[in-house]
C-alpha positions in Angstrom: -58.1 -249.8 15.4 -57.9 -253.1 17.2 -55.3 -255.7 16.6 -57.9 -258.3 16.0 -59.4 -256.2 13.1 -56.1 -256.2 11.2 -55.5 -259.2 8.9 -52.2 -260.7 9.8 -49.7 -260.7 6.9 -47.3 -262.5 9.2 -47.5 -266.2 9.5 -46.9 -267.9 12.9 -43.7 -269.4 11.3 -42.5 -265.9 10.4 -43.1 -264.6 13.9 -41.4 -267.7 15.4 -38.4 -267.0 13.2 -38.2 -263.4 14.3 -38.5 -264.5 17.9 -35.7 -267.0 17.4 -33.5 -264.2 16.1 -34.2 -262.3 19.3 -33.6 -265.4 21.4 -37.2 -265.4 22.6 -39.1 -268.6 23.4 -42.8 -268.0 22.6 -45.7 -270.4 23.2 -48.6 -270.7 20.7 -50.8 -268.0 22.3 -47.8 -265.6 22.3 -47.1 -266.3 18.7 -50.7 -265.4 17.8 -50.7 -262.3 20.0 -47.4 -261.0 18.5 -48.5 -261.8 15.0 -51.6 -259.6 15.5 -49.5 -256.9 17.3 -46.8 -256.8 14.6 -49.5 -256.6 11.9 -51.1 -253.6 13.7 -47.7 -251.9 13.8 -47.0 -252.5 10.2 -50.5 -251.3 9.2 -49.9 -248.1 11.2 -46.5 -247.7 9.5 -48.3 -247.9 6.1 -50.8 -245.4 7.2 -48.1 -242.9 8.2 -46.4 -243.4 4.8 -49.5 -241.8 3.3 -49.0 -238.5 5.2 -48.4 -235.5 2.9 -44.9 -234.2 3.7 -44.7 -231.8 0.8 -42.8 -228.7 1.9 -41.4 -230.4 5.1 -37.7 -230.3 5.2 -35.9 -233.6 5.9 -35.0 -234.0 9.6 -31.7 -235.6 10.7 -32.5 -235.2 14.4 -35.6 -234.2 16.4 -33.6 -232.4 19.1 -32.7 -228.8 18.3 -29.1 -227.9 18.7 -28.1 -226.8 22.2 -25.8 -223.8 22.9 -23.4 -226.2 24.5 -23.0 -228.0 21.1 -20.0 -226.5 19.5 -17.4 -227.6 16.9 -14.4 -229.3 18.2 -11.4 -227.0 18.4 -7.9 -228.2 19.0 -6.3 -226.3 21.9 -3.1 -226.9 23.8 -3.4 -229.3 26.7 -1.4 -229.8 29.9 2.2 -231.0 29.7 2.5 -234.6 31.1 4.7 -233.4 34.0 2.2 -230.6 34.9 -0.7 -233.1 34.8 1.1 -235.5 37.1 2.5 -232.8 39.4 -0.2 -233.2 42.2 -0.8 -236.9 41.8 0.1 -238.8 45.0 1.6 -241.7 43.1 2.6 -241.2 39.5 5.1 -242.7 37.1 5.0 -240.8 33.9 2.7 -241.0 32.0 0.5 -243.0 34.4 -1.5 -242.3 37.6 -1.3 -245.1 40.2 -4.8 -245.7 41.7 -5.9 -248.2 44.5 -6.9 -251.6 43.3 -10.7 -251.9 43.3 -11.2 -255.5 41.9 -10.1 -258.3 44.2 
């Protein structure tokens, strides 16, 4: 389906308002182009809504769980003194690092 075949339900004023929200400055040819393109996107979204999804379970994510995904478990951590033991310059509970911003 070509963008020019889709009747634009979006007025140039509506596209200009959307562009203003996105801080975009569009000229007249861009307003016309984006109105057609947005109309095509909305028409495709309507077409997708007609797909039969009977029997398809709702999906919260498209990526399957990875074995590295695990529930958070609280475990004991290092004592502050042990964590700072090998630090070249430390004043509990902080590490001193070289300045990197001039």
